[in-house]
N, C-alpha and C positions, 0 to 999 in steps of 0.2 A: 503492499500499499504506502502510494505517495506521501510526501511530508504536505502534500497540497489539499488532500481528501482529507489526511489524518485534521490539517487545521480545520476544515470545513465541519468533520465532526464533531470536534470538540465545541467549536461556536454555535453547535443545532443544540450542544445538551445544553450548554449553557442557556440558551434559549428556550430550552422545555423546564430547566430548572425556575427559570423568572415567570414563564406562561403558567407554570402550578402555581408557585407563590399569588399570582394576580388572582387567579381562577379561585382558590383556596379563600383571597380576599372578600373577593365579589360572591361565593357561596355563601361565607356568614354572614354578609349583608342582608343578601337574599333574605336570609333564617332569622335575623333579629329584625326586618324591617318592621316599621310600626304603622306603617298607612301604606293603602292598596297604592296607590300611586307612585310611591317612593319602591316598593317592593316590584313593579312591573318596569321600573329604570333599571333596577339593580338587576333583574331578570334579562333584560335588552342585554346590559353588560357581562352580562355569564356565557350569554351565545355569542355575542362575538369573543370570549377566551376560550372557548371550547373549539371554535373553527379557527383559531389559531393554533393552537395543539394538535388541532389534525391533519393540518397542511404540514407540521412538523413530522408529525407522527407517520404522513406519505412518502416524505425523505427520507424516514428513517427506514420504512418496507424497501422502498430503493435501495437502499444500501444492505439492507441481510440481505436481497434476493444476488447479490452483484458476490461475482466470484474471487474481484480482486481482495475484498476483506477478508482474510479468515476467521478473526477472531472476531465475535460475533456478540459475547456475551453483555457487553454495555450497551448495543442496537439494544439486545432484547429486553433487557432491563429497562432500559429510557422506553421502550414503547409500549411496555406493560404499566409503567407507571402514566404514562396518557390515557393507556384504556382503563384504569382504574378512576381517571378524574373522569371520563366516556360513562362509565355506570351511574356518578354520582348525577351526572347531568344528563342523564336519563328519568332516573328516578324525580328529580326536580321539575324535567319538562312533561313529565305525566302530573305532576300536580298544575303546571302553567297552561294544559289543554284542557283540562277540567274547572280550572279557577273561573271561568265567563259562567256557568253555571251552576255555581256552587251556591249562590245564594238563592234559586230557582229550587236547587236540590235540595237545600235546611227546608225551605218554603214545603216544598211536594213530597218528602222522602214521608211523612205520615199519611199521604193524600195515595202513594203509590200501592197499586192493586198487588196482592201478592206475587201472584203469575208474573206482572212486568217487574218487578224487582228480582224476581227468581231470573229472569231472561237478563238483566241487565249483568247478575254477578257470572253467572253463566261466562258475556263475553266480558268481560275483567278478567276472568279466569281464562278464557281463551288467549286474552293479549297476551297475558303473562308467560302463559308458556309460550309462544313465541318468540317473547323477548332472551327466555330465558335459552332458548333453542340457538336463538341466533348469537348470545354471548359464548354458548359452548362452541359454535362456528368456528368464531373466532380466534378462540384456543387451538381448537385442534389444527386449523389452517397456521398458525403460529409454527407449532408443534413440527408442522410438515414442513415447511419453509427451513426450518434448522437443520431437519434432516436433509433434506435437499442439497444443501449446502454442504454438510459434511460428506456426501457420497463424492468420490473420486469418478474420473471420467472414463479410467480404466477398468478396474478394478470395484466393483459394487459390494459390500457386505449384504448377503443374501438377509441378515435379521435386518438391517435394515431397509432394504427392498420391500420385506414384507410388511414391518410396521407402516410405513409409507402408504401401501397397498390399503393397509388397512383405515389408515386414517381418513383416506379417499373414501371408503365406503361409507365409516361413519357419518363423514359432511354429507354425504349423497344421502342419506337416509333421513338425518335431521333436515337435509332442505322438502324430501316429500313428506314428513310430517310436518313443515311449517306450511308446508300448500293444502295438505288437507283441515287443518288446524281453520287457517284464514277462510278457505271455500265453507267450512263451517259454522266459523262468525256468520259472512255471506248470508247464508241460508238462513241461520237461526234469524237474525234482524230481519228476516223478508218472510218471516213468519212460515219459510218453508221444512223448515223443521222445528218439532216440537223439543221442550226443556225434556221431556222424559227423553225423548233420545239419545240428546247431547250429557242428559246424567250418566244413560248407562255406560258410555267409554272413559266418563270422568274419570274413573278409579284406574284403567287400563294408560291411558295416556301419561295421567300421574309417576305411575310407576315406570311408564317410559324416558321421560324428564329427566327425575329424581333420580334414578335406578341403571341409566346406561351403560355408566362407566364401570359399574360394578363387575369383577369376573364372572361372578354366578348369574349376573341377567340376564334371562330368556326374554328373546323379543316376541309378543304378538303380533304378527305378519296379517292378522284376521282384522281389527280392530275398528277400521270405516267398512269395511265390507256390507252391514247393512243399512249405509247412510247414502243418499242419491248425490252421491259429492260429483260426478261426471252430467249430473241435468242442470245443462244450459238455461235453460228455460226456468230451473224452480231460480236460478242463482242470481237473474235478472229480473225476477218477477215484483213486481209491486204489492206492498203487503195493502190486504183488504182488496185488491183487483181481481178476483175468483174468477174466471169464465163459467166455472162448472156448478157455484153458488148462485149467479145471476140465472142460468140455465134449470137449475131445481127450482128457484122462487117464481119461475115462471111455468112449469111444469105442475107444482105443487097446488093450481087453483083449480084440477079436475077439469077444466075445459076440452071436450073434440076440437072447439075451434081453435084455442090457444095450441094445441100439439100442431093443428092444421099451419098456421101463422108461423110457428118455428121450423115446419120443415121448408115452408116457402121462402124464408129468412135463412137456411141453410143453403139451399139449394140455390139463391141470389148469390151467394158468394162465388160458384162454380164459374162463372162467367168468364171468356179467355182474356189472355193480358192484352192484347189489343184493342177488344171493345172494352176494358177498363177502364184504357189511358184516354179513348175518346169521350167516355160518359162518365167521370171519376165524381161526380156531382148529382150523378141520377139519382131520381127517389126508389124506393122497392116498392111492388103492387102494393094497390091500396087493402087489398084483402085476397088470402089463400086462394078462397075461389074464383079469382080471377083468371088464373092460370090451370089450364084445362091441364088434365089427368096424364093425355099421352104429350103433353110439353113434356115432361119429365124423360119420357124413354123414350123421348125421337132426338133448361133454364139456361146441346148446349149453347144456350143465347143467354146475352144477359139483360135484366129483368130491366127495361129503360121506360119512361111515360116519356110522352110527344108532347111538344107546348101545347101547354093551355091545360093539361091534366089538372085535377084539384088534389090538393096534398089529402095524406090520410089521415081521416078523425082522428084525436087524440090518442087515443087507446092503440091505434094499433102504429101510432107512430111512435110512440113510446119505448114498441120493440122493435124498430125500424135501426138498419145498423148507420154504424156515422156516417156521415156522408165524407168523403175522401178528397184531401188537396191536391192539386194537380201536381206537384211533385211526388205525389205517392204513387205514381203510375209506373213506377220501374220494378215494384214489387206486386208479388198474389197478396188476397187478402187474407188468406191464412197462415202468410208466411210473420206477421207482425199484429202484435194486440193492438186493439180499439186506442188503448189509452195510450201508446207511441205515435200517433198518427202525428199530432200537431208537430210535436218533438221531431219527427220525420223531415215533417215539410220546414222545418228551421235547421234542421243539418244538412238536407239538398239544396235548401237556398244559397246559404253557406259556402257549400262546396262549389254550388256554379259561378258565383261571385270571386272565391279563390282561384277556381282554375281561368277564370279573365283576367285576374292580377298576374296568373304566373304567366300566363301566355304572354302579353303583353311586356313584361322582366325579359320573357325569353328574346321576343322580336328586340328589345334595345340592344339585348347583349349581343344579337345576331350581326348586328349593323355593328357594333364595337368593332368586333371579329372582322366585319370584311372589310373595315375603314382599316384597323392593321395588318391585313395581309397583302395591302396595297405599297405597304413600305418591308415584306419580308425579306431578308436579306437573299442572294443568291449563292450559288456555289464559288464563282468566284470571290464574293466578301469578307469569304474565312479566311483567306489569302494574305498572308502577311502582304504588303506592299515592299516589292525589290528595286527600291529604290537607285539601289549602285548598278544594278542589272541595267536600268534605263538605257537608251539609245542618248550622247548627249543633245541636248534642244538649244536651237538657236536664238539666241539673247540680246540683246541691243550693245554695241560695240562700246559704249561708256558704262558699261556693269564690269565689276573687275574678273578679268579672263583667268585667272592664277589664285592657287590659294595664297592667304596670305603669310608671311613667314611665320609671325606669331603666335600662328596657329599651331606649330610644331615645336614651340617654345617648350623646357619640360614642366616650366611652374607657374604654365598656362591653365593649365586643368585645374588648379585650386583656385578660382576664380569663376567657375563655371556652377550651375546649380543642378541641384539634383536630377531633371529631368534630362536636364544638357548632357549628363552625364553619362546617362544612361540612355538616350539618343545616339551617343556617339558610340558608346560598347555595344550597341543592338542592330544600328541601321551602317556602320562603317566597320565592317570586318578586315582583316587583313590590312588594317593600315595603323598608322604611327598614332592617330589621335585615338583609335582602340585601346592600344595598347597605354596610351597616357590616361584615360579613363579608368581602366581597370586598376592601375597603381592608384590612382586618386579616391578611389571607392574603397580599397583596401585600406589607405590612411586614414578614411572616415569611418574605421570599423567594420564593414560589410563586408559579409566572403560569399565567396562564388559556389553555387551546389554544384557539382558538374551533374547529376544526377538529374535535377529537376531545371538546370540551364538558369536558375534562379539566384538573385543579389537576396543574402538573409544578413539582419542584424540584429544582437539582442537586445529583446525591448527590456526584459530583467535579467536580474541572476539567473543562471535554470536553477529549476528545484531538484533535478537529478544530474547529476553528474559522476560518466564510467569513464572507463579506459577507452571504450570504444564508441560512446555516443555521448551525447548530455541533452538534456529532455528541458525544457520550459516554453514562455511566451517569446516568440519573434517577430520584427515586423519583417516584408519581404516586399521587391517593387513587382508589379502585375505587370509583366510586357505585353502577355498576350490576349488579354480582358480588357481594361478600364485602363491601364497603365496610368496606375496611380501606387501609393503604398498599403499596403493590408496589413491586419495583425491574423497572426495563427499561433492558439494557444494549445498546448500541451503536443508541441511539435517536437518530433525526438532527430534533431541533427546527427547522423551517423559519421564519425568521421573517416569514413573510407571515400564516403563523397564531396571530403573541404577538399578544396583546393590547396596543394600545397606548393605550387612553385611561388619562387621570390621572384617578384617585379624590383629591380633594381633600375 
């Protein structure tokens, strides 16, 4: 590990210590705040401090994964210190999220229905279980990174490889349980799962979360088999919006006419997509008897009403399906519930507006590209001009016709600017001026690299010097690209490419 990296690591360790001290100070202020506004201010400061620590943790994780650093104990120690503060912030963040509802909660706690309270307790339990598994995943991944860093490239310890495989498998199992628990929470909130169904798996989940690291632990792989976790319709259902309950209330009236009406309504949903797109706001038939029985076997036609037809009576109209907006014509009625019709219309409108803006931006970019292509360099532009190989050009007789003698004076080069020296070196090959330019560049501590054919100069003292090379930050002259000086960090200058010719 280079001295520069070591210095950077020590600087980050110092920042971690300072950040933890600031975090602890803010944490104490949050706990001891005397009023709500003061507490809110300290919570904002606490969030800023934990974000700083998380950025330092990301840098430390990068160094942990680097093969350049052999001893990683200090890195792992400081990473755990940050993660300990993250756990404290999680606890206070949970309080921050619920504080806005604390007054209402206190007022309504006595009014909560026992079933609602039971449901709320289960949701909190699911969140806590997910947080616990997420923390365990962080620990397992940190352990795996440590083992990966200690593995050799050629000879691998079979025991460590097996341990690494085991850790990865446990992480995947944890992620699977988190996925299941999050879907259970969603289904429970949607009332697609009952509290009794969740309570039946609660003991098994607790056993997995708390005892999965025990050597005698035996996992039950069938905990969630009885739950409809793959039912996407139930997952995104709206509480209280149950089609079956609505149909049940209609059929419970005991009227044969109502049954016929239901059959007519269901058949009206079977219209083809083209007809639906043209008559998205069509009315259903006024009565079930208006549709002949033979039409069913020969409604598939959309049940539309011509212009001027009277609306259905109030009783029948209450059972009519919701009118579809025009943006809804991309779907069949059976694919999306009625409750999502308005939402789908808004979504499709936003989608069309976004597509129009995207197309306008694409056209503007295409015009810019077309303009830039007019000035695209050709193959000839990539070649360096060969000024010395050009034939003589006739110039006025009163221009100087021979080089001035002062140009060949040995001391002349010391009066020239760097750009002039580089020009003389690169564009006057095999001349005395090239030799004088090289001599002056050497005098100004520039060194020629025989491999890259470029002049280098130290920007600062090298961070690493050996018998074969030196490494550090250098200034070099970019003669092929922008004709300017550039800086190169962590560059290794191998002495075998250093020009060692004495220019006298």
